[in-house]
C-alpha positions as CSV (number, residue, x, y, z in Angstrom):
1,M,-130.2,-20.0,156.3
2,T,-131.8,-16.6,156.7
3,G,-132.6,-14.0,154.1
4,N,-130.3,-13.7,151.2
5,I,-127.1,-15.3,153.3
6,K,-125.6,-17.9,150.8
7,L,-124.1,-20.5,153.5
8,G,-121.5,-21.6,150.6
9,V,-118.5,-22.1,148.7
10,T,-117.6,-21.5,145.5
11,V,-113.9,-23.0,144.5
12,L,-112.8,-22.1,141.1
13,L,-110.2,-24.2,140.5
14,V,-109.8,-23.2,136.7
15,C,-107.3,-25.7,134.8
16,L,-106.7,-23.5,131.6
17,L,-105.4,-26.3,129.4
18,C,-106.7,-26.5,125.9
19,F,-105.8,-24.0,122.8
20,S,-108.3,-25.8,120.3
21,S,-107.2,-25.2,116.8
22,G,-110.8,-24.9,115.9
23,W,-111.7,-21.7,117.9
24,G,-112.5,-18.7,115.5
25,Q,-110.9,-15.2,116.2
26,T,-113.4,-13.1,117.5
27,K,-113.2,-8.8,117.3
28,D,-114.5,-8.4,120.7
29,Y,-111.7,-10.8,122.3
30,A,-108.4,-10.7,120.1
31,V,-105.6,-9.8,122.0
32,S,-104.4,-6.2,121.1
33,D,-100.9,-6.4,121.1
34,P,-99.1,-8.8,118.9
35,E,-96.5,-9.3,121.7
36,L,-98.8,-10.3,124.4
37,A,-100.8,-12.7,121.7
38,A,-97.4,-14.6,120.6
39,G,-97.1,-15.0,125.1
40,A,-100.4,-16.5,125.1
41,R,-99.6,-18.9,122.4
42,E,-97.3,-20.6,124.6
43,F,-99.5,-21.6,127.3
44,G,-100.5,-25.2,126.9
45,R,-104.0,-26.5,127.4
46,K,-106.9,-24.6,129.0
47,H,-109.6,-26.4,131.1
48,A,-112.4,-25.3,133.6
49,L,-113.3,-28.0,136.5
50,V,-116.8,-26.3,137.4
51,M,-118.5,-27.8,140.5
52,G,-122.1,-27.0,141.9
53,I,-123.4,-28.9,145.0
54,E,-126.0,-29.0,146.7
55,N,-125.7,-30.8,150.4
56,K,-128.4,-33.2,151.1
57,K,-129.0,-31.9,154.5
58,D,-129.4,-28.2,153.6
59,P,-130.0,-27.4,149.8
60,L,-128.1,-24.2,148.8
61,I,-130.0,-22.2,146.3
62,W,-128.8,-21.9,143.2
63,A,-125.2,-23.7,143.9
64,V,-125.9,-25.4,140.6
65,D,-126.8,-22.4,139.0
66,D,-123.9,-20.5,139.5
67,A,-121.6,-23.0,138.5
68,V,-123.2,-23.8,135.2
69,E,-123.6,-20.0,134.6
70,I,-119.6,-19.6,135.5
71,G,-118.8,-22.8,133.5
72,W,-120.5,-21.2,130.1
73,V,-118.9,-18.2,130.6
74,L,-115.5,-20.0,130.3
75,K,-116.3,-22.0,127.6
76,E,-118.0,-19.2,125.3
77,R,-115.7,-16.2,125.9
78,F,-111.9,-18.0,126.9
79,G,-112.3,-21.3,125.3
80,F,-112.0,-22.7,128.5
81,D,-112.4,-26.8,128.1
82,V,-115.3,-27.2,130.8
83,T,-115.7,-30.4,132.8
84,C,-119.1,-29.4,135.0
85,A,-120.0,-31.5,138.1
86,I,-123.7,-30.9,139.6
87,T,-125.8,-32.5,142.2
88,R,-128.5,-32.1,139.7
89,Y,-130.0,-30.1,136.6
90,P,-131.4,-26.3,137.1
91,H,-134.5,-25.6,137.0
92,D,-134.3,-23.0,134.6
93,S,-134.3,-24.2,131.4
94,Q,-131.6,-22.1,129.7
95,R,-129.3,-23.3,132.2
96,K,-130.7,-26.3,131.8
97,Q,-129.6,-26.4,127.9
98,R,-126.5,-24.9,129.1
99,A,-125.2,-27.8,131.3
100,K,-126.6,-30.3,128.9
101,A,-124.2,-28.7,126.1
102,L,-121.3,-28.6,129.1
103,D,-121.7,-32.6,128.7
104,A,-122.4,-31.9,132.8
105,L,-121.6,-35.0,135.3
106,V,-125.1,-34.5,137.1
107,G,-125.6,-37.0,139.9
108,I,-124.6,-37.5,143.7
109,K,-121.6,-39.8,142.7
110,Y,-119.7,-37.2,141.4
111,T,-120.6,-34.7,143.9
112,D,-119.9,-36.4,147.0
113,Q,-116.8,-36.5,149.0
114,D,-114.9,-39.1,147.1
115,G,-116.3,-38.1,143.8
116,L,-115.0,-34.6,144.3
117,L,-111.6,-35.4,145.1
118,E,-111.5,-37.9,142.3
119,L,-112.2,-35.0,139.7
120,I,-109.5,-32.9,141.5
121,D,-107.1,-35.7,141.4
122,R,-107.5,-35.8,137.8
123,V,-106.8,-32.5,137.7
124,V,-103.7,-32.8,139.3
125,A,-102.8,-36.1,137.2
126,D,-103.3,-34.4,133.7
127,A,-101.5,-31.1,134.5
128,G,-98.6,-30.0,132.2
129,V,-96.1,-27.7,132.8
130,N,-97.2,-25.1,130.8
131,D,-100.8,-25.0,131.5
132,Q,-103.2,-23.0,133.2
133,I,-105.4,-24.5,135.8
134,L,-109.1,-23.0,137.5
135,I,-111.8,-25.5,139.6
136,Y,-114.8,-23.7,140.3
137,F,-116.6,-25.5,143.2
138,S,-120.4,-24.3,144.3
139,G,-121.4,-25.0,147.9
140,H,-121.5,-25.0,151.3
141,G,-118.6,-24.0,153.5
142,K,-118.2,-23.8,157.5
143,P,-115.4,-23.2,159.9
144,D,-114.7,-26.0,162.0
145,K,-116.2,-25.9,165.5
146,V,-112.9,-26.1,167.9
147,S,-110.4,-23.9,165.9
148,K,-111.6,-20.7,163.2
149,E,-108.3,-21.0,161.7
150,V,-109.7,-24.3,159.9
151,G,-112.4,-24.2,157.1
152,Y,-114.2,-27.1,155.1
153,L,-116.2,-26.9,152.4
154,I,-119.2,-29.9,152.2
155,P,-120.0,-32.2,149.8
156,Y,-123.2,-33.4,148.6
157,N,-122.9,-36.0,151.5
158,G,-121.0,-33.8,153.7
159,D,-121.6,-34.4,157.7
160,F,-119.9,-31.2,159.8
161,E,-120.2,-33.9,162.7
162,K,-117.8,-36.3,160.7
163,P,-115.2,-33.5,159.1
164,S,-112.5,-36.0,158.6
165,T,-114.7,-38.6,156.4
166,T,-116.8,-36.3,154.5
167,L,-115.5,-32.6,154.2
168,I,-112.9,-31.0,152.0
169,N,-110.4,-28.9,154.2
170,M,-109.8,-25.7,152.9
171,D,-106.0,-26.4,153.3
172,R,-106.1,-28.5,150.9
173,F,-105.9,-25.7,147.9
174,E,-102.5,-24.8,148.9
175,T,-101.4,-28.3,148.8
176,L,-102.7,-29.0,145.6
177,S,-101.2,-25.6,144.3
178,K,-97.7,-27.4,145.2
179,R,-98.4,-30.3,143.7
180,M,-99.3,-29.3,139.9
181,P,-96.8,-28.7,137.6
182,A,-98.9,-26.4,135.4
183,R,-97.3,-23.1,134.8
184,H,-100.3,-21.0,136.3
185,V,-102.4,-22.3,139.2
186,M,-105.8,-20.7,140.7
187,F,-108.2,-21.1,143.1
188,I,-111.5,-19.2,143.6
189,L,-113.7,-19.4,146.7
190,D,-117.2,-18.1,146.6
191,S,-118.0,-19.0,150.1
192,C,-118.7,-18.0,153.8
193,Y,-115.6,-17.7,155.8
194,S,-114.0,-18.7,152.2
195,G,-110.9,-16.4,153.8
196,I,-110.1,-18.9,155.8
197,A,-108.3,-20.6,152.7
198,G,-105.7,-18.2,152.5
199,A,-105.5,-16.5,155.9
200,F,-102.0,-17.9,156.0
201,S,-100.7,-16.7,152.5
202,T,-99.1,-13.2,151.4
203,M,-101.8,-10.4,150.0
204,S,-101.6,-9.6,146.9
205,P,-101.0,-6.4,144.8
206,T,-104.5,-4.9,143.8
207,D,-103.7,-1.9,142.0
208,P,-102.8,-3.4,138.4
209,T,-103.3,-0.6,136.4
210,Q,-99.4,0.6,136.4
211,Y,-98.3,-2.7,135.1
212,S,-95.9,-2.5,131.6
213,K,-96.5,-5.0,128.6
214,K,-92.8,-5.8,129.8
215,D,-94.6,-6.8,133.3
216,I,-97.4,-8.3,131.8
217,K,-95.4,-10.6,129.5
218,S,-93.2,-11.7,132.7
219,F,-96.7,-12.4,134.7
220,M,-97.7,-14.9,131.6
221,G,-94.3,-16.4,131.7
222,S,-93.8,-17.0,134.9
223,R,-95.0,-19.3,137.3
224,A,-98.4,-18.3,139.3
225,R,-100.7,-19.8,142.6
226,H,-103.2,-17.4,143.7
227,I,-106.2,-17.7,145.8
228,L,-108.8,-15.4,145.3
229,T,-112.0,-15.5,148.1
230,A,-115.4,-13.9,148.2
231,G,-114.9,-12.8,151.7
232,R,-112.6,-12.7,154.9
233,T,-112.2,-15.5,157.5
234,S,-115.1,-14.4,159.3
235,E,-117.9,-13.2,156.6
236,T,-120.6,-15.2,155.1
237,A,-121.0,-14.9,151.1
238,Q,-124.6,-13.5,150.2
239,M,-127.4,-14.2,147.6
240,L,-128.9,-11.6,144.8
241,P,-132.3,-13.1,145.0
242,D,-133.2,-10.8,142.0
243,R,-130.0,-12.4,140.1
244,E,-130.3,-15.8,140.9
245,M,-126.9,-15.8,141.6
246,S,-124.8,-15.6,144.7
247,A,-123.4,-11.7,144.6
248,F,-119.7,-13.1,143.8
249,A,-120.5,-15.2,141.0
250,F,-122.5,-12.4,139.6
251,Y,-119.7,-10.2,139.4
252,L,-117.5,-12.8,138.6
253,K,-119.5,-13.6,135.6
254,N,-120.1,-9.7,134.5
255,A,-116.1,-9.4,135.1
256,L,-115.6,-12.0,132.4
257,E,-117.8,-11.0,130.0
258,S,-117.9,-8.3,126.8
259,E,-118.4,-4.4,127.3
260,A,-117.6,-2.2,124.5
261,G,-115.1,-5.0,122.7
262,Y,-113.3,-5.8,126.0
263,S,-113.9,-7.8,128.8
264,R,-115.3,-5.6,131.9
265,S,-112.4,-6.2,134.1
266,D,-109.6,-5.4,131.2
267,Y,-108.8,-1.9,132.8
268,T,-105.6,-1.9,130.4
269,K,-107.6,-2.5,127.3
270,D,-105.3,-5.1,126.1
271,G,-107.2,-8.1,125.6
272,I,-105.8,-10.1,128.4
273,I,-107.2,-10.1,132.0
274,L,-104.7,-10.0,134.9
275,A,-105.9,-11.7,138.2
276,S,-105.6,-9.0,139.8
277,E,-108.0,-6.7,137.6
278,L,-110.1,-9.2,137.8
279,K,-109.9,-8.7,142.0
280,L,-109.8,-5.4,141.5
281,Y,-113.4,-5.1,139.4
282,L,-115.0,-7.3,142.1
283,E,-113.7,-5.5,144.9
284,T,-114.7,-2.0,143.4
285,K,-118.0,-3.3,142.3
286,M,-119.0,-5.6,145.3
287,T,-118.1,-2.3,147.8
288,K,-120.3,0.0,145.8
289,D,-123.0,-2.7,146.2
290,N,-125.0,-2.1,149.5
291,R,-126.8,-5.0,149.5
292,V,-123.1,-7.0,150.0
293,N,-121.1,-6.8,153.0
294,H,-118.3,-9.1,152.3
295,T,-115.2,-8.2,150.6
296,P,-113.3,-10.2,148.3
297,C,-109.7,-10.8,149.0
298,F,-106.9,-11.9,147.0
299,F,-103.6,-14.1,147.7
300,N,-100.2,-15.3,146.7
301,F,-99.7,-19.2,147.7
302,T,-95.8,-19.3,146.7
303,E,-93.1,-16.4,146.1
304,N,-93.3,-17.2,142.5
305,D,-93.1,-13.8,139.8
306,G,-96.1,-14.7,138.0
307,Q,-99.9,-13.8,137.7
308,F,-102.8,-15.4,136.9
309,V,-104.3,-14.2,133.0
310,F,-107.1,-15.0,131.5
311,V,-106.7,-14.7,127.7
312,P,-109.9,-14.5,125.4
313,K,-109.8,-17.3,122.8
314,E,-108.6,-16.7,119.7
315,Q,-107.0,-18.5,116.6
316,V,-103.8,-20.2,117.5
317,N,-101.8,-21.8,115.0
318,R,-100.9,-25.4,116.7
319,P,-98.6,-28.3,115.7
320,A,-100.0,-31.6,114.4
321,V,-102.1,-33.0,116.7
322,S,-100.7,-35.7,119.1
323,T,-101.6,-38.9,120.9
324,G,-102.8,-39.0,124.2
325,K,-103.1,-41.6,126.9
326,I,-106.2,-43.3,129.4
327,K,-105.2,-44.6,132.9
328,V,-107.8,-46.9,134.0
329,L,-108.5,-47.9,137.7
330,S,-111.0,-50.2,139.1
331,D,-112.3,-50.1,143.2
332,P,-111.6,-53.2,143.8
333,I,-108.8,-53.8,141.2
334,G,-108.9,-56.1,138.8
335,A,-112.0,-55.6,137.1
336,K,-112.0,-56.9,133.1
337,I,-111.8,-53.8,131.1
338,F,-112.8,-53.5,126.8
339,M,-112.7,-50.9,124.4
340,G,-115.9,-51.8,122.2
341,N,-115.3,-55.7,122.2
342,Q,-111.4,-55.5,122.3
343,F,-110.3,-56.6,125.9
344,L,-107.7,-54.8,127.5
345,G,-106.3,-56.4,130.3
346,A,-107.4,-56.5,134.2
347,A,-107.6,-52.6,136.1
348,P,-105.1,-51.0,136.5
349,V,-104.3,-50.9,132.8
350,D,-102.5,-48.1,130.8
351,I,-103.8,-47.4,127.0
352,N,-101.6,-45.2,125.2
353,D,-101.1,-43.7,121.8
354,L,-104.3,-42.8,121.0
355,S,-106.0,-40.3,118.9
356,P,-108.1,-37.3,120.7
357,A,-111.6,-38.5,120.7
358,R,-114.1,-39.2,122.8
359,Y,-114.0,-43.3,123.8
360,R,-116.7,-45.5,125.5
361,L,-114.9,-48.1,128.0
362,T,-116.5,-50.7,130.1
363,A,-115.3,-52.7,132.8
364,K,-116.8,-56.2,134.0
365,L,-116.3,-57.8,137.5
366,E,-118.2,-60.9,138.5
367,N,-121.8,-60.1,137.3
368,Q,-121.7,-56.5,137.9
369,T,-120.7,-54.0,134.3
370,R,-119.9,-50.1,134.3
371,E,-119.1,-48.0,131.4
372,K,-117.6,-44.4,131.0
373,Q,-117.2,-42.0,128.4
374,V,-113.6,-40.7,128.1
375,I,-112.3,-37.7,126.3
376,V,-109.0,-37.8,125.2
377,R,-106.6,-34.9,124.8
378,E,-103.6,-34.9,122.8
379,N,-100.3,-35.3,124.6
380,R,-102.4,-35.9,128.1
381,K,-103.1,-38.5,130.0
382,A,-106.8,-39.2,131.7
383,L,-107.7,-40.8,134.8
384,V,-110.5,-43.4,135.0
385,T,-111.6,-45.1,137.9
386,F,-114.7,-47.9,138.1
387,V,-116.4,-48.2,141.4
388,F,-118.1,-51.7,141.9
389,D,-120.3,-52.9,144.7
390,P,-118.4,-55.6,147.3
391,V,-117.8,-59.3,145.5
392,P,-117.1,-62.6,147.4
393,T,-113.6,-62.8,148.0
394,R,-110.8,-63.9,145.6
395,T,-107.3,-64.3,144.6
396,R,-105.9,-62.1,142.2
397,L,-103.3,-64.3,140.6
398,H,-100.3,-62.6,138.9
399,V,-97.8,-64.7,137.5
400,I,-94.3,-63.2,136.7
401,P,-92.4,-65.3,134.1
402,T,-88.6,-64.9,133.2
403,P,-88.3,-64.5,130.4
404,E,-91.1,-61.7,129.8
405,G,-93.7,-62.6,127.6
406,S,-93.7,-66.3,128.3
407,R,-97.2,-67.6,127.7
408,V,-98.7,-68.5,131.1
409,R,-101.9,-71.3,131.3
410,I,-104.2,-72.2,133.6
411,V,-104.5,-76.3,133.0
412,N,-107.3,-77.0,135.3
413,N,-109.4,-73.8,134.3
414,P,-111.5,-73.3,131.5
415,E,-110.8,-69.3,131.5
416,K,-107.7,-67.9,129.6
417,Y,-105.1,-66.3,132.1
418,Y,-104.6,-62.6,131.8
419,K,-102.4,-60.9,134.6
420,G,-104.6,-60.4,138.2
421,I,-107.1,-63.0,137.1
422,A,-109.8,-63.8,139.9
423,L,-109.7,-67.3,140.8
424,E,-111.8,-69.0,143.8
425,K,-109.7,-71.3,146.9
426,G,-108.6,-74.1,145.2
427,Q,-105.5,-75.8,143.8
428,Y,-104.5,-74.7,140.0
429,K,-101.9,-75.9,137.6
430,L,-100.0,-73.7,135.9
431,E,-98.1,-74.1,132.5
432,V,-95.1,-71.8,131.8
433,S,-93.5,-71.8,128.0
434,S,-91.4,-70.0,125.7
435,P,-89.9,-70.6,122.6
436,G,-86.3,-71.6,123.2
437,Y,-86.8,-72.4,127.2
438,K,-88.1,-75.8,128.6
439,T,-91.6,-76.0,129.4
440,K,-92.5,-75.6,133.2
441,T,-95.6,-76.8,135.1
442,Q,-96.6,-76.2,139.0
443,W,-99.0,-75.9,141.4
444,V,-100.5,-73.3,143.3
445,T,-102.9,-73.3,146.0
446,V,-104.9,-70.0,146.2
447,S,-106.9,-69.1,149.5
448,G,-109.5,-67.2,147.6
449,I,-108.8,-64.7,150.1
450,E,-105.3,-63.0,149.8
451,D,-103.9,-61.8,146.3
452,M,-101.3,-64.1,145.3
453,D,-97.6,-63.3,142.9
454,V,-96.4,-66.8,141.4
455,Y,-92.4,-66.3,140.0
456,V,-91.4,-68.8,137.2
457,E,-88.3,-68.8,135.7
458,L,-87.9,-70.7,132.9
459,R,-84.4,-73.1,132.1
460,S,-83.0,-72.1,128.9
461,L,-82.4,-75.2,126.6
462,T,-79.2,-74.0,125.5
463,A,-77.6,-72.8,128.7
464,S,-74.6,-74.2,129.9
465,R,-75.7,-73.9,133.3
466,P,-78.6,-73.6,135.3
467,S,-79.6,-70.1,136.3
468,Q,-80.2,-68.8,139.3
469,S,-83.7,-69.6,140.9
470,T,-85.9,-67.7,142.9
471,A,-85.0,-69.9,146.0
472,S,-81.8,-69.6,145.6
473,R,-81.8,-65.6,145.1
474,K,-83.5,-65.4,148.2
475,T,-80.6,-66.8,149.8
476,D,-78.4,-64.2,148.8
477,E,-79.9,-62.2,151.7
478,K,-77.7,-63.9,154.0
479,K,-74.8,-63.7,152.0
480,P,-72.1,-61.0,152.4
481,I,-72.7,-58.1,150.2
482,K,-70.1,-58.3,147.0
483,K,-69.8,-55.3,144.3
484,E,-67.8,-55.5,141.2
485,H,-66.0,-52.1,142.7
486,V,-65.1,-53.1,146.1
487,S,-61.6,-54.5,146.4
488,S,-61.1,-57.6,148.8
489,G,-61.0,-57.2,152.2
490,Q,-62.5,-54.0,151.7
491,K,-65.6,-52.9,153.8
492,I,-68.6,-51.4,152.4
493,K,-70.0,-47.7,154.3
494,I,-73.5,-48.2,154.5
495,I,-75.4,-44.6,155.3
496,S,-77.5,-45.0,158.5
497,L,-80.5,-43.3,158.0
498,R,-83.2,-42.5,161.0
499,S,-86.0,-45.3,161.2
500,V,-88.0,-44.2,164.3
501,P,-90.6,-41.6,163.3
502,K,-90.3,-37.9,164.6
503,Q,-92.1,-34.5,164.9
504,V,-91.5,-32.2,163.3
505,S,-92.5,-28.4,163.0
506,L,-92.8,-26.3,160.1
507,S,-90.6,-23.4,161.3
508,N,-87.7,-26.2,161.5
509,F,-88.2,-28.8,158.8
510,K,-85.7,-27.5,156.2
511,K,-82.8,-27.5,159.4
512,E,-84.2,-31.3,160.4
513,F,-84.1,-32.7,157.0
514,D,-81.2,-31.0,155.5
515,L,-83.0,-29.2,152.8
516,D,-82.2,-26.4,150.3
517,S,-84.3,-23.1,150.1
518,K,-86.3,-25.6,147.1
519,R,-87.3,-28.4,149.8
520,R,-84.6,-30.4,148.3
521,P,-81.5,-32.6,150.0
522,Q,-79.0,-31.0,150.3
523,K,-77.0,-33.9,149.8
524,N,-78.1,-37.0,147.5
525,V,-77.6,-40.5,148.2
526,A,-75.3,-42.3,145.9
527,N,-77.4,-45.4,145.3
528,D,-76.5,-48.9,144.8
529,Y,-79.9,-50.4,143.4
530,Q,-80.3,-54.6,143.4
531,D,-83.6,-56.0,141.5
532,N,-84.6,-58.7,143.6
533,N,-87.1,-59.7,141.1
534,D,-89.5,-60.7,144.4
535,G,-91.6,-57.1,144.4
536,T,-88.8,-55.9,145.9
537,I,-85.6,-53.4,145.3
538,T,-82.9,-53.4,147.8
539,D,-80.0,-50.4,148.3
540,H,-77.0,-51.4,149.1
541,A,-75.8,-47.6,150.2
542,T,-78.2,-47.6,152.5
543,G,-79.1,-50.9,153.6
544,L,-82.5,-50.4,153.1
545,M,-85.2,-53.2,150.9
546,W,-88.2,-50.8,149.3
547,Q,-90.8,-52.1,147.6
548,K,-90.8,-51.7,144.2
549,E,-94.4,-50.7,143.2
550,G,-95.7,-49.7,146.5
551,S,-99.5,-49.4,146.7
552,P,-101.4,-49.2,143.4
553,G,-103.9,-46.3,144.4
554,S,-103.7,-43.5,146.7
555,I,-105.0,-43.9,150.4
556,Y,-105.5,-41.9,153.4
557,L,-103.5,-41.6,156.1
558,K,-105.6,-43.3,158.6
559,D,-105.7,-46.0,156.2
560,V,-101.9,-46.6,156.1
561,P,-101.6,-49.0,159.0
562,D,-104.1,-51.0,157.8
563,Y,-101.9,-51.9,154.2
564,I,-98.8,-52.3,156.1
565,N,-100.4,-54.8,158.4
566,N,-101.5,-56.5,155.3
567,L,-97.9,-56.6,153.7
568,N,-96.5,-58.4,157.1
569,R,-99.7,-60.6,157.3
570,K,-98.8,-62.3,154.4
571,R,-95.0,-61.6,154.6
572,F,-94.6,-59.9,151.4
573,A,-91.7,-60.6,149.6
574,G,-91.0,-63.4,152.5
575,F,-90.7,-61.2,155.7
576,S,-92.9,-59.6,158.0
577,D,-91.2,-56.3,159.3
578,W,-92.4,-53.8,156.6
579,R,-93.2,-50.2,157.9
580,L,-93.2,-46.6,156.8
581,P,-90.3,-45.0,156.0
582,T,-89.3,-41.5,157.7
583,I,-88.5,-38.5,155.4
584,P,-84.9,-39.0,155.4
585,E,-85.2,-42.5,154.4
586,L,-88.1,-41.4,151.5
587,M,-85.3,-38.6,150.6
588,S,-82.3,-41.4,149.8
589,L,-84.4,-42.0,146.7
590,I,-84.4,-38.6,145.2
591,E,-82.4,-37.9,142.5
592,P,-80.5,-35.1,141.5
593,K,-82.1,-34.6,138.6
594,G,-85.7,-35.9,136.6
595,K,-85.1,-39.5,135.3
596,K,-87.2,-41.2,132.4
597,G,-90.5,-40.2,133.0
598,G,-90.0,-37.0,134.6
599,L,-90.0,-38.7,138.2
600,Y,-87.2,-37.6,140.8
601,I,-86.4,-41.6,141.4
602,D,-84.8,-44.5,139.4
603,P,-86.3,-45.9,136.4
604,L,-86.0,-49.4,138.3
605,F,-89.2,-48.2,140.9
606,D,-93.0,-47.9,139.7
607,K,-93.6,-44.7,138.7
608,R,-97.3,-44.5,140.0
609,Q,-96.1,-43.7,143.4
610,W,-95.1,-40.5,142.7
611,W,-96.3,-38.7,146.2
612,C,-95.5,-41.1,149.2
613,W,-96.5,-40.9,152.8
614,S,-93.9,-40.5,155.5
615,S,-94.2,-41.9,159.4
616,D,-92.8,-38.3,160.3
617,V,-95.6,-36.3,161.6
618,R,-96.1,-32.4,161.7
619,S,-96.8,-30.5,164.9
620,G,-100.1,-28.7,165.1
621,G,-101.5,-31.8,162.7
622,G,-100.6,-33.7,159.2
623,A,-98.0,-35.8,157.9
624,W,-94.7,-34.7,156.1
625,S,-94.2,-36.8,152.5
626,V,-92.3,-36.4,149.4
627,T,-93.2,-35.9,145.9
628,F,-90.9,-37.6,143.4
629,Y,-92.5,-35.6,140.5
630,F,-90.7,-32.4,141.8
631,G,-88.6,-34.4,144.0
632,F,-89.1,-32.3,147.1
633,V,-90.2,-32.4,150.8
634,T,-93.8,-31.2,151.9
635,W,-96.5,-31.8,154.4
636,D,-100.0,-33.2,153.6
637,D,-103.5,-32.8,155.7
638,P,-104.6,-36.5,156.9
639,E,-107.4,-35.7,154.3
640,N,-105.5,-35.8,151.8
641,R,-104.7,-39.2,149.6
642,N,-100.9,-40.1,148.7
643,F,-99.3,-43.7,148.4
644,V,-97.1,-45.8,150.1
645,R,-94.1,-47.7,149.6
646,A,-92.7,-49.8,152.2
647,V,-89.5,-50.6,153.7
648,R,-87.6,-52.7,155.5
649,L,-84.0,-52.7,156.9
650,R,-82.1,-55.6,155.0
651,Q,-80.4,-57.6,157.7
């Protein structure tokens, strides 16, 4: 790195998520127009994810400082709830104190590739439909060695020789903007070559001074997806040594600060900053500074009619405080989760109806203990993942009794049974009981390697005839399909769907997959589901058998074959021909309207697998996928992580 060139990236993906009822109204930052103020109160929550990254091979001067300064002005001037992740504390004493006031997450584990992706995934998972989202990342950025149309952000552990496994592709931001249900999403990249991230998007207008109040109200109420970059595709970002910040971060901070009662970039003096006003300010100031030779650019990711707005903090009358939730995961799965001294179960665990506050969670796996502090906010779900060092292999035993809620005991094991209990190799005696049912005991042999599901069905003491056993249910696969609405002798017409993977181009995917303008199916399948009570669901309309739950966590595309092979090796549900579905097969699960839980899929299926990989690939790289959160088809970069719901053809 030479002179005052900054080979770095500052990504500002701001999650505007939380208007807190404790904010005081200030003269300098009140919205001057009552109608605009009312429109501002219609937003959901404000939250800023701010990341400052130093690469271990090429530390970047002031990257951490930039992140702390931007996070501080967002919190203090606009009332953002800021999550700040930095590689280290700033050396400057004032900035160090500000980092601590922001409760910064400090260390390598938050700023390597996995840490950054987990933080961003939390943003996606927590976003609400009326929220505004903004994330700030400060660190290195470079173009691909082969194609200059591809660019990367470089985490702490980033190795340019290993882009797929250690870097973050700039293409990810467009995908992320589509995955989030939030009303407004904006990315701000202060990076060398940052223009690559918006190179194939539509340029946004640069003169906001002619907008009327009606225009601004419309912008506030409509969906918006923007990206603001420090420069063009071939431009490097520069530092201002006298300011100890990058040029872009310095002028961005100035744009958001106050002067004569208004933010400096508030050209219309209405108390609200439009994204286009912010861009105009940056372009004007940076062009006039003869030390700076890169020009900011502003792009739209979609054709939505909204425009991202920065709303100053003000006193907002909020409804009564609602509860929040926590989703707890562990890697590997099965860690014991505690809140205080209360045992909550084995991960994954859902904790519901929590009052907004800070909670300390403890996870234990073998002789390892991990602790994390979690902030619960009203009407939100926090995602927490505990990562452990590799442990000796054991079998995770899941006993699935019928009826639900039956008492399960392992007679020859001193530890009390819980779902997902870890057992060493050996034989164990199960005892399952429930009032009004005959107690059942049986021996099971565990390998100590592969996880095991055991289905136990109890017989009612008052039943006139024995209930169908799991074993007899298996034989149903060989019986003819019988449905109440089918008359005797009438054949059931099964919809035939393509099962062979196909390469589909971006220019032709709507026609190939028969999608409407919103990328949803032109026609939905009239599904005829049967829960087989063995972890699978059969759709008699298509002749397909599906995993009910699918992968417990999101995985990279390169890891999908291992997941499928493991299912077949274990003969999941008694079969060894599981595979990754094609887009037409996944589309057959899409419901025309959102079901219970908000997903476009029948509630019979586990709602965790809300975005699924398909076996169809995209011309030029990547693979096609289906999001059940929105109910449409899209494509993803191989560096993204999605879920897997395996399928097989019912014989």
